[in-house]
N, C-alpha and C positions, 0 to 999 in steps of 0.2 A: 079197638084193639091195643093192648097197652105196648109200649117198646122198650126196645133192649135194655138192660140197666146200665149204673151207670157206678163203678170202680171208684170211690170216694178214700182215696188212702188218710186217714185225719194226719197229719203232725209225728207223719217218724222221723221225727228231728236230734238228733247230737246231747238235749239238754233236757228230752226224758225216757236216752240208752243211756245214758254215761254214772256209774254208781256213782261217782261224784258231785255231781247235780242236786243240788237242792228239791227239784223236781222229778227227779229218779221213777221210772213205772218197773217195778220188779220184776216185772214180768216179762218184761220188753225184747228180749231175743225169743221169748218161746212165740211173737206174733209174725219172725220176721219171715218162715215156712210157708205156714196160712199164708201171709199175706202176696206172696209171690207167687201162690198157686192162682189167687185167686189171681191178679192179677192177670195170667196166664191164661185166666178162663175168663175174660173182660175185654180178649183182641184188641185191643189198644182203644177204648174208652172206660181211659182211666182215667180217674185226677189226684193227683200228692194235695194233699197241704198243707199248708206252712204257718205255726206263729209267731208274728212278732214284734215288738215293741210300738207300740204306737208312737209319731214320731214325735209331736206334743200331747204331756199325761197334763189330761183333765179330768172331772170328775171324781166316782170313784175311780181315775185309774190312780189317781194323788197317792192317795194311801195307801193301795196295791203294791206300786211300787219303794215304799216304805217300808214295805212287807218282805217285798223281798222285791234287794236294789239289786240282787248279785245277779239279775231278771235283764236288767236297765242297761241295753248294749244298742250298739247298733244292729238293725235289722239285717247289716252285714254280717255283725261277727259270725267266725265259724260255725260258737255252741250252736245257731240257729240251722244250720245244713241237714240236707235229709240225712239219715246214716248214710253208711256208703254202700252195703246188702241188700238196700233199697236202692240209691242214684244211681246202683250200676244195670238195673234196668233200663234206663231213659225214657221217664212215661212221657206222655206226647203236652200234658197240661199239666200246671204250676201255676194253686192260686198259692199267694202269699198274705192277710188279713192282719189287724191291729187287736182281733179279738177270737175270743176262743168258740164260736160259732160260725163255722165256716160257710155255712149258706146266706148270700149276701148275691148280691149284681155280678159277682165274678164267677163263682160258680154255675153260678147261674147262667152267663154266655154262655159255655160251652153246654151246660146241662140240657139247659133248657127247661120251662118254667114249672110244671109239673110233673118230670125226671123220676123214677125210678133208679134210687140209689140203692146203692151195700156202699154200708161206713166198716171200717175198719181202722183199728187204730191204734191214737193213744189221747188224751189219757179216758179212759170210758169213761169215767164220773165226775168229766172238765168239761174237753173239746170233742168228744165222742159226740155225749151228751145234748151239749149246747147247741151241735153241729143239727143234730136228728130232731130236736122238738119243732127247732125253726123250720127247718125242709117240712115238715110232718104239714105244721101250723100256715106254710102256703103253696099246702095242694099234692106235696110229693108222695110218694109211697116210701118208707125206708125199712129196711133188712139192715139187721146190726146185726156181727156177724163174731159170737160172743168170743171161740178159737182166736178171731183174727184182734185180738182188743185186749189193752192190758188198763190197767188202772195204780191208781198212785197209792195202794193195798187191797187183799183181796177182800179185803170187807166189803171198802170201797167201789170195784168192782164188781160185786152184784149186785146190793144196792142200786145203781145207777140200769144194768142191765134190768134189774125191774121195776122202778123207777120208767121204763122205756118200754117193757111191755102193758102197763099203765094205757097207753098209747093202741095200744090195737086197733083196726086192720093199721089202721094207719103209721104203724112198725110195728113190726115183728124184729124176735129177737131169735138169732140163729144160733141153736146149741151144738 
């Protein structure tokens, strides 16, 4: 018997929704309504995630923040807030991580170790991809809802979806 799926709304944050941001996902606005529909369909079994900068930069994060200094802010900076259209849904769980992939101790403590996850959010080619691969590797069953995801661009979005399709049956992409 499989458990009911958990919806994970990956990083629906201002930093990806704001056209002035270097990390703007051009189709972000198109994900809002599909995400809202998914939230309604998952009856409280929903986790939203936030990417936040690490407190201490180390290893590969040092050159990363040299490349993207605009993102080197306090994790409480409003740019890392969930966009209003999703925040107003008052989702029951929030996981904030200084990693692209959100599968880890915090998310696992909410969903359980071998969870069935439905992923939506941004960016398909970074945080969604990283979350899907780590979760599948840990034994989760992952479904990515393409219409509820946006990438850094259309080509990057499609390449990420194609990469995740290679992991079937652990990861499936719903078009």
